[in-house]
C-alpha positions in Angstrom: 0.3 -0.2 0.5 1.2 3.5 -1.3 2.0 5.7 1.7 0.0 8.9 1.8 1.7 12.2 2.1 1.4 14.0 5.4 1.5 17.6 6.0 3.5 18.8 9.4 2.4 22.3 9.4 -0.9 23.6 9.6 -0.7 25.4 5.9 -3.9 25.0 3.6 -4.3 23.4 0.4 -3.5 25.2 -2.6 -7.7 24.6 -3.8 -8.8 25.6 -0.7 -7.1 29.4 -0.8 -8.2 30.0 -4.3 -11.9 29.3 -3.5 -13.9 32.4 -3.7 -15.3 33.2 -0.7 -18.7 32.3 0.3 -21.5 34.5 -0.5 -24.8 35.2 1.5 -27.8 35.4 -1.0 -30.8 36.7 0.1 -34.0 35.4 -1.4 -36.1 38.7 -1.8 -39.6 38.7 -3.6 -41.3 42.3 -3.9 -44.5 41.2 -3.7 -43.4 38.7 -0.3 -41.8 41.8 1.2 -45.0 44.2 0.5 -47.3 41.8 2.2 -45.3 41.7 5.4 -44.3 45.0 6.3 -47.9 45.6 5.1 -49.2 43.1 7.4 -46.4 44.7 10.5 -48.0 47.8 9.7 -51.6 46.4 10.6 -50.6 44.2 13.7 -48.4 47.3 15.2 -51.5 49.3 14.8 -54.0 46.8 15.8 -52.0 46.7 19.3 -51.2 50.4 19.9 -54.5 52.2 18.1 -57.4 50.0 18.6 -58.8 48.3 22.0 -59.3 45.0 20.3 -57.0 43.7 23.6 -60.2 44.2 25.2 -62.2 42.1 22.9 -59.4 39.2 23.0 -58.7 39.3 26.8 -61.5 40.8 28.2 -62.0 37.5 30.5 -58.9 38.2 32.4 -60.7 41.0 34.2 -63.0 37.4 36.0 -60.1 36.3 37.1 -60.2 35.4 41.2 -57.2 37.1 43.2 -58.5 36.5 46.1 -57.8 34.2 49.0 -61.2 33.0 49.4 -61.7 31.5 46.0 -62.3 27.9 45.4 -60.1 25.6 44.0 -60.3 24.3 40.6 -59.9 20.7 39.7 -56.5 20.1 38.4 -55.6 23.1 39.2 -56.4 24.3 36.1 -56.6 28.4 37.0 -52.7 28.5 37.5 -52.4 27.6 33.9 -55.0 31.1 32.4 -51.7 33.7 32.5 -48.9 31.7 31.4 -51.1 30.5 28.4 -52.1 34.1 27.6 -48.6 36.0 28.0 -46.9 32.8 26.6 -49.0 33.1 23.5 -48.5 36.8 23.6 -44.8 36.0 23.9 -44.7 33.5 20.8 -46.5 35.9 18.6 -44.3 39.0 19.3 -41.0 36.4 18.4 -42.7 35.0 15.6 -43.5 38.6 14.0 -40.2 39.9 14.7 -38.0 37.0 14.5 -39.7 34.9 11.9 -39.1 37.4 8.8 -35.3 37.5 10.1 -35.2 33.8 10.1 -37.3 33.7 6.5 -34.6 36.1 4.8 -31.5 34.5 5.5 -33.0 30.8 4.9 -34.6 31.5 1.7 -38.5 31.2 2.2 -41.2 33.4 2.0 -41.5 35.9 5.0 -45.3 36.9 4.9 -47.0 33.8 6.7 -45.3 35.0 9.7 -47.4 37.7 10.9 -50.5 35.8 10.1 -48.8 33.1 12.1 -48.8 35.9 14.8 -52.5 36.7 14.3 -53.1 33.5 14.7 -51.2 32.5 17.8 -53.1 35.3 19.8 -56.5 34.3 18.9 -55.7 30.7 19.7 -54.2 31.9 23.4 -57.1 33.9 23.5 -59.1 31.4 23.1 -57.2 29.3 25.7 -57.5 31.7 27.8 -61.2 31.8 27.8 -62.0 28.4 27.9 -59.5 28.1 31.0 -61.3 30.8 32.8 -64.7 30.3 31.9 -64.1 26.3 33.3 -62.7 28.0 36.5 -65.3 30.6 36.7 -67.7 28.1 38.4 -65.5 27.0 41.0 -64.0 30.4 42.0 -67.9 31.1 43.2 -69.4 28.2 44.3 -70.7 29.3 47.8 -71.6 25.4 48.4 -75.6 26.0 48.5 -77.8 23.3 46.5 -80.6 25.2 44.8 -83.2 23.4 46.1 -86.9 24.1 45.1 -88.6 24.7 48.9 -90.4 21.8 50.3 -93.3 23.9 52.4 -96.3 24.0 50.9 
């Protein structure tokens, strides 16, 4: 078997030195950039210039903060705020970081703001469902409503 020539120094091969440096190519489609900017501006206007949050997250005013509230099975009421605010955080991350990742990966960017809207609506629905489930347990007095037997 023929012996291979081994390099004792740390020099690079000749073909590597002559190779051109890698170029980062961004795939920009005009309609995709325009849709992404329009959707992000729509999100910003909807978040700061309207009262849509009171419609989506109005159920949070029904949350029971008192110590005398009844217990909810499986501690479901402890998950209301993490679900709502975690969903909002995920939506903000999707709206801000998603287009940057898509730009670098060569994907379309305009679906990220739509995904952010969907995550906000989903977190609102899930938080509202958890609140609706917990509400009777918070305000239950223990008295059964029975018809009067006197008569």
